[in-house]
C-alpha positions as CSV (number, residue, x, y, z in Angstrom):
1,X,-5.6,-21.1,-47.4
2,X,-4.5,-22.3,-44.7
3,X,-5.1,-25.2,-41.9
4,X,-4.8,-26.1,-38.0
5,X,-3.7,-29.1,-37.2
6,X,-3.7,-31.2,-33.6
7,X,-0.6,-32.4,-32.2
8,X,1.0,-33.7,-34.9
9,X,4.9,-34.5,-35.9
10,X,5.1,-32.8,-39.9
11,X,8.0,-32.1,-41.1
12,X,8.5,-28.2,-43.3
13,X,8.4,-27.9,-46.9
14,X,8.9,-24.7,-48.6
15,X,8.3,-26.0,-52.8
16,X,5.9,-25.3,-54.8
17,X,3.8,-28.6,-55.1
18,X,4.8,-31.1,-53.4
19,X,2.8,-33.3,-50.7
20,X,3.3,-32.0,-46.6
21,X,4.7,-35.9,-44.5
22,X,2.2,-36.6,-42.1
23,X,4.8,-39.2,-40.3
24,X,2.7,-38.9,-36.6
25,X,0.8,-42.5,-35.9
26,X,-2.0,-40.0,-34.9
27,X,-2.2,-38.2,-38.3
28,X,-5.3,-41.0,-39.2
29,X,-8.9,-39.8,-38.2
30,X,-8.2,-36.1,-37.7
31,X,-10.7,-33.6,-39.1
32,X,-9.6,-30.7,-41.5
33,X,-9.8,-27.8,-39.7
34,X,-11.6,-25.0,-41.9
35,X,-10.5,-21.3,-43.4
36,X,-10.5,-18.4,-40.5
37,X,-12.0,-15.3,-43.1
38,X,-8.9,-12.9,-43.3
39,X,-9.3,-9.0,-41.2
40,X,-7.5,-6.3,-40.1
41,X,-7.1,-6.2,-36.4
42,X,-5.2,-2.4,-34.5
43,X,-3.2,-5.0,-32.0
44,X,-1.3,-6.0,-35.1
45,X,-1.7,-3.6,-37.8
46,X,-1.8,-5.5,-39.7
47,X,-4.7,-8.3,-41.3
48,X,-4.9,-11.5,-39.7
49,X,-6.5,-15.6,-39.2
50,X,-7.0,-15.8,-35.5
51,X,-7.9,-20.3,-34.6
52,X,-9.2,-20.5,-30.6
53,X,-7.8,-23.7,-29.3
54,X,-10.5,-25.7,-27.5
55,X,-11.2,-29.0,-25.9
56,X,-12.3,-30.3,-29.3
57,X,-8.9,-28.5,-31.5
58,X,-8.7,-25.4,-33.1
59,X,-11.6,-23.4,-34.5
60,X,-11.7,-20.9,-36.8
61,X,-13.1,-17.2,-35.7
62,X,-14.8,-14.6,-36.8
63,X,-13.4,-11.1,-37.2
64,X,-16.8,-10.4,-33.9
65,X,-15.3,-13.5,-32.2
66,X,-12.1,-12.8,-32.2
67,X,-12.9,-8.8,-31.1
68,X,-15.3,-10.4,-28.3
69,X,-12.3,-13.0,-26.5
70,X,-10.7,-10.7,-26.7
71,X,-12.7,-8.2,-24.6
72,X,-11.7,-8.7,-20.5
73,X,-14.8,-10.4,-18.0
74,X,-15.3,-9.8,-14.5
75,X,-15.6,-13.4,-12.9
76,X,-16.6,-12.5,-9.4
77,X,-16.6,-9.0,-6.8
78,X,-16.7,-9.7,-3.6
79,X,-16.2,-7.9,-0.1
80,X,-13.4,-8.1,0.6
81,X,-12.2,-11.3,2.5
82,X,-14.3,-13.6,1.4
83,X,-11.6,-15.9,-0.2
84,X,-8.3,-15.6,1.7
85,X,-7.2,-18.4,3.9
86,X,-4.4,-19.4,3.7
87,X,-2.4,-17.7,6.9
88,X,1.1,-18.1,5.5
89,X,3.4,-18.1,8.4
90,X,7.0,-17.7,9.0
91,X,9.5,-17.3,12.6
92,X,10.5,-14.4,13.5
93,X,12.3,-14.5,16.8
94,X,12.4,-10.7,18.0
95,X,12.6,-9.0,21.0
96,X,9.6,-7.3,23.2
97,X,9.2,-5.4,25.5
98,X,7.7,-5.3,29.0
99,X,5.3,-2.6,31.0
100,X,8.0,-2.7,33.4
101,X,10.9,-1.6,30.3
102,X,12.4,-5.2,31.0
103,X,13.7,-6.6,27.4
104,X,12.4,-10.0,27.3
105,X,12.6,-12.2,24.5
106,X,10.3,-13.5,22.0
107,X,10.6,-17.2,21.2
108,X,7.2,-17.7,20.2
109,X,7.0,-15.0,17.7
110,X,5.8,-15.5,14.1
111,X,4.6,-13.6,11.2
112,X,2.0,-14.5,8.8
113,X,0.4,-13.3,5.3
114,X,-3.6,-13.0,4.2
115,X,-4.9,-12.7,0.7
116,X,-7.8,-10.5,1.1
117,X,-9.4,-11.1,-2.8
118,X,-12.2,-8.7,-4.1
119,X,-12.2,-9.1,-7.8
120,X,-11.3,-11.7,-11.4
121,X,-11.6,-10.9,-14.4
122,X,-10.4,-13.8,-17.9
123,X,-8.6,-11.5,-20.1
124,X,-6.5,-12.9,-23.4
125,X,-3.4,-11.8,-23.3
126,X,0.0,-10.1,-25.0
127,X,1.1,-12.2,-27.8
128,X,3.5,-14.4,-28.0
129,X,5.6,-14.6,-31.8
130,X,5.9,-18.6,-32.2
131,X,7.8,-17.8,-35.5
132,X,9.9,-16.5,-37.1
133,X,8.6,-14.4,-40.4
134,X,7.5,-16.7,-42.6
135,X,7.9,-15.7,-45.9
136,X,7.1,-17.2,-49.6
137,X,9.2,-16.0,-52.6
138,X,8.6,-19.7,-55.0
139,X,6.5,-19.2,-58.0
140,X,3.2,-20.3,-58.2
141,X,3.4,-20.2,-54.5
142,X,5.2,-22.4,-51.2
143,X,3.5,-25.4,-49.0
144,X,3.9,-24.7,-45.7
145,X,3.7,-26.5,-42.5
146,X,5.3,-25.0,-39.0
147,X,5.0,-27.2,-35.5
148,X,5.3,-24.3,-33.0
149,X,4.9,-24.3,-29.2
150,X,4.3,-22.5,-25.9
151,X,4.3,-22.1,-22.7
152,X,2.2,-19.2,-20.4
153,X,2.8,-18.9,-16.5
154,X,2.0,-17.0,-13.5
155,X,3.6,-13.9,-12.4
156,X,2.1,-11.4,-9.9
157,X,2.3,-7.6,-8.4
158,X,5.6,-5.7,-8.5
159,X,5.4,-5.4,-4.8
160,X,4.9,-9.2,-4.3
161,X,8.4,-10.9,-3.6
162,X,8.3,-12.5,-0.6
163,X,7.7,-16.2,-0.8
164,X,5.5,-16.0,2.2
165,X,3.9,-13.7,0.3
166,X,3.7,-15.2,-2.3
167,X,1.7,-18.5,-0.8
168,X,-0.6,-16.6,0.3
169,X,-1.9,-15.8,-2.5
170,X,-1.3,-19.2,-4.5
171,X,-3.8,-20.1,-1.4
172,X,-6.3,-17.1,-1.0
173,X,-7.6,-16.7,-4.6
174,X,-10.8,-17.5,-5.7
175,X,-10.3,-20.5,-8.1
176,X,-8.0,-23.9,-8.2
177,X,-4.6,-22.1,-9.2
178,X,-2.0,-23.0,-12.4
179,X,1.2,-22.2,-12.2
180,X,2.4,-22.3,-16.3
181,X,0.9,-23.9,-19.3
182,X,2.4,-25.6,-22.5
183,X,0.3,-26.0,-26.5
184,X,1.5,-27.3,-29.1
185,X,0.2,-26.7,-32.5
186,X,0.9,-27.8,-35.8
187,X,0.4,-25.9,-39.0
188,X,0.3,-26.4,-42.6
189,X,-1.2,-24.1,-45.3
190,X,0.2,-22.4,-48.4
191,X,0.5,-18.6,-49.5
192,X,1.1,-16.8,-52.5
193,X,4.7,-15.8,-54.7
194,X,5.3,-12.7,-52.1
195,X,3.3,-13.2,-49.5
196,X,4.8,-13.4,-45.7
197,X,3.7,-13.5,-42.3
198,X,4.9,-15.3,-38.5
199,X,2.5,-16.9,-35.7
200,X,1.3,-15.8,-32.3
201,X,-0.2,-17.2,-29.9
202,X,-2.9,-15.3,-27.4
203,X,-2.8,-16.4,-23.7
204,X,-6.2,-16.3,-21.7
205,X,-5.9,-15.6,-18.4
206,X,-7.0,-14.8,-14.9
207,X,-6.7,-12.2,-12.9
208,X,-7.4,-12.1,-9.0
209,X,-6.5,-8.2,-7.6
210,X,-7.0,-7.6,-4.3
211,X,-5.2,-7.3,-0.7
212,X,-2.0,-8.5,1.6
213,X,-2.5,-8.2,5.3
214,X,0.0,-9.0,7.4
215,X,0.4,-9.5,10.7
216,X,2.1,-11.3,14.0
217,X,1.0,-13.5,16.5
218,X,1.7,-10.4,19.4
219,X,0.4,-7.8,17.8
220,X,-2.9,-8.8,15.3
221,X,-2.2,-6.8,12.2
222,X,0.1,-4.9,11.3
223,X,-0.7,-3.4,7.6
224,X,-1.4,-3.7,4.0
225,X,-1.0,-3.6,0.6
226,X,-2.9,-4.0,-2.7
227,X,-1.6,-7.0,-4.6
228,X,-2.7,-9.1,-8.3
229,X,-1.7,-11.9,-9.3
230,X,-2.1,-14.0,-13.3
231,X,-2.4,-17.3,-14.6
232,X,-2.9,-18.6,-17.2
233,X,-5.9,-21.2,-18.1
234,X,-6.0,-24.7,-18.6
235,X,-8.6,-26.2,-21.1
236,X,-10.3,-29.6,-19.7
237,X,-7.5,-31.9,-21.5
238,X,-4.4,-29.6,-19.3
239,X,-3.9,-27.7,-23.0
240,X,-3.7,-23.8,-22.2
241,X,-6.4,-22.3,-23.7
242,X,-5.6,-19.0,-26.3
243,X,-5.6,-17.6,-29.7
244,X,-3.6,-18.9,-32.5
245,X,-2.5,-15.9,-35.0
246,X,-1.6,-15.8,-38.6
247,X,-0.2,-11.9,-39.0
248,X,0.5,-10.8,-42.3
249,X,3.4,-8.7,-43.5
């Protein structure tokens, strides 16, 4: 049997018949989480039990619910140019030839980027292993608890490298920018002798795709390139949204 409890500091016990020691003052009043069903997942090529992290704690998932959460969902699709409202300017003194061939300084020349969002999708990201392999070799089984934590950060497409480009994307997306999100949960469960596995966290992410366009105050549009970013999704309580899984090995 496996229990998932939020916000507890728990001692780890690998001994048969020993009760768990809950030392956190937050332990009182915590409802016991129901056991999730065990099913085969082709991604892990193993049987798993899955729990969704929600504002109300960890919720056990059926195979159908888990599959639905792993499907990419389109949040919005808009014509290019309906978002992007940051014009990140970087000073870049240069020179420009006048019509009579005289080269004159461009003291007030600058370039800037605009990000034009075209679509936003939400999806479940790649699993992050948050524990080493847990193994039970005690006759009669093991009572085990593990406190795990994970942090998910934002990222950009490989062709986005400068701070000006990143700032344009951050202000050009249609949603509130999230740089990183973290979560800490405590897992309490029993394993039969010979059973082993590990815990992984699959974060919910949001992907914005669009076009970065570069402009200058002298020449207007210069060039463009496709770009995207990925952001973790936060729950209303500030924790990272996602799915915890125990993968049986």
